[in-house]
C-alpha positions in Angstrom: 123.6 95.0 111.5 126.2 94.8 109.7 128.8 92.0 110.3 131.8 94.2 109.3 134.1 93.7 112.3 132.9 90.5 113.4 134.5 88.0 114.2 133.2 84.7 112.0 131.1 82.3 113.8 131.8 78.2 113.8 131.3 75.9 111.2 131.6 72.6 109.0 131.9 71.3 105.5 133.0 69.8 103.3 134.6 70.5 100.0 136.0 70.3 96.8 140.2 71.2 96.2 142.0 69.8 93.9 139.2 66.8 93.2 139.1 65.4 96.5 137.4 66.0 99.4 138.1 67.8 102.4 136.6 69.6 105.2 136.6 72.7 106.4 136.0 75.2 109.3 136.1 78.2 110.6 139.7 77.6 112.2 141.2 76.6 108.4 140.0 80.3 107.2 142.1 81.1 110.5 145.6 82.8 109.8 145.6 83.7 107.3 143.8 86.3 104.8 140.6 84.4 103.1 138.3 85.5 101.4 134.6 83.9 101.3 132.3 84.9 97.7 129.3 83.3 98.7 126.9 82.2 95.4 123.1 80.7 94.2 124.0 77.5 92.6 126.0 75.4 90.6 125.1 74.6 87.0 124.2 77.5 86.4 124.6 81.5 84.4 126.3 84.1 85.7 127.6 82.6 88.7 130.0 79.9 86.0 131.2 83.5 84.8 132.4 84.5 88.5 133.8 81.2 89.3 136.0 81.4 86.0 137.2 85.1 87.0 138.5 84.4 90.2 139.9 81.2 89.0 141.7 83.7 86.2 142.7 85.8 89.3 143.3 83.4 92.0 147.4 83.6 91.1 147.1 87.2 92.6 144.9 86.3 95.5 147.4 83.7 96.8 150.7 86.5 96.3 148.8 88.4 98.4 148.6 85.8 101.1 144.3 85.3 100.4 143.1 82.0 100.2 140.0 81.6 98.2 136.4 80.4 99.0 133.9 79.4 97.2 130.0 78.7 98.8 126.6 77.2 97.3 123.8 75.6 99.2 124.6 73.1 96.5 126.5 69.6 98.2 130.6 69.4 97.6 129.7 66.3 95.6 128.1 68.6 93.3 130.5 71.1 93.2 132.1 67.4 91.9 130.0 67.1 89.0 130.7 70.4 87.3 133.5 70.1 87.7 134.5 67.5 85.9 131.7 68.7 82.8 132.2 72.5 83.3 135.9 74.3 80.5 135.1 77.4 83.5 134.5 75.1 86.0 137.7 72.7 85.6 139.6 76.2 85.5 139.1 76.5 89.6 141.8 75.2 92.2 140.9 77.1 94.9 138.6 75.5 97.7 134.3 75.5 96.7 132.6 74.6 99.7 128.7 72.5 99.9 126.7 74.4 102.1 123.6 71.7 102.4 122.6 72.6 105.8 122.9 75.9 105.4 125.0 76.5 108.2 127.4 78.8 106.4 124.7 80.6 104.6 123.1 81.5 107.4 126.4 82.6 109.2 127.0 85.2 106.3 123.6 86.6 106.6 122.8 85.8 102.9 120.3 82.5 103.0 117.7 83.9 100.6 114.7 82.7 102.6 112.0 80.2 102.3 114.5 80.2 98.5 117.2 77.6 100.6 120.0 79.6 98.2 122.9 82.4 99.0 122.2 85.8 97.9 125.6 86.7 95.7 127.7 87.8 98.6 131.4 88.4 99.1 133.7 88.5 102.1 137.2 89.2 102.9 138.4 88.1 106.6 141.6 89.6 107.6 143.9 86.4 110.3 142.1 86.5 113.1 138.5 85.6 111.8 137.1 89.2 111.8 135.4 90.7 108.2 136.4 93.7 107.1 134.2 93.7 103.8 131.1 92.5 103.3 129.6 93.2 99.6 125.5 91.6 99.0 124.4 91.9 95.0 121.4 90.7 93.8 121.2 87.7 91.6 121.6 89.3 88.6 124.5 91.9 89.0 127.9 89.1 88.6 130.8 90.2 90.2 134.2 91.6 89.0 137.4 89.1 90.8 140.5 92.6 90.0 138.3 95.0 92.1 137.8 92.6 94.8 141.6 92.3 94.6 141.8 95.9 95.4 139.6 96.1 97.9 141.9 93.2 99.5 144.8 95.4 99.0 142.8 98.0 100.9 142.6 96.3 103.4 146.0 94.4 104.2 147.2 98.2 103.5 144.5 99.7 106.5 145.3 96.4 108.7 149.8 96.8 108.5 149.5 100.9 108.8 147.8 101.9 111.5 146.3 105.7 111.1 145.8 105.5 107.5 142.4 104.6 105.1 142.4 104.3 102.0 140.3 106.9 99.4 138.0 105.7 97.0 139.8 104.2 93.9 142.6 104.0 95.9 145.6 101.2 94.4 148.6 99.6 95.5 151.0 102.2 95.8 149.2 105.4 95.7 148.8 108.1 98.2 146.4 107.4 101.9 144.9 109.0 104.3 145.3 109.8 108.0 142.2 111.0 109.4 142.9 114.1 111.1 141.2 117.0 112.6 143.7 118.9 109.6 141.8 117.2 107.0 138.1 118.1 108.1 136.9 120.0 105.4 139.6 119.9 103.2 139.2 117.8 101.1 
């Protein structure tokens, strides 16, 4: 069963933000758009490239009113140590959530059975706490923050323009579609 159009489940986790430890819950995510980016582990290989890419594009997410949360099954203490020692991770201004209890990874159905690690999962969540987009890739396949930005813009557009949808490769400002019987067989 897909998590798309489902409400995020309750959770409580410790996180690192701005050099401080904070608590994050499902209520923290509500009221604005959010992106949850799960990754396998701190101090690894593909993960820092993805998190650095998100850090490099974080200002663009914020302009859209989107908060970014990275999540791994490491502790918030591990996130702090990684943040203090890696040039790529030092760039991060968004919240890094620790999930050593696996609660979030299980809630979002990305926990690898028998490994205690999360798959590479990306979730776009609307201000009501409803999941609008899901992408899960194999461990060796890194994600692209610019493509995620495009998907967030499309989700926001569709949410604010009932009756319209965004076609493949849609970019902000481009033509959308209004599904109707008149379009059947004409695209």
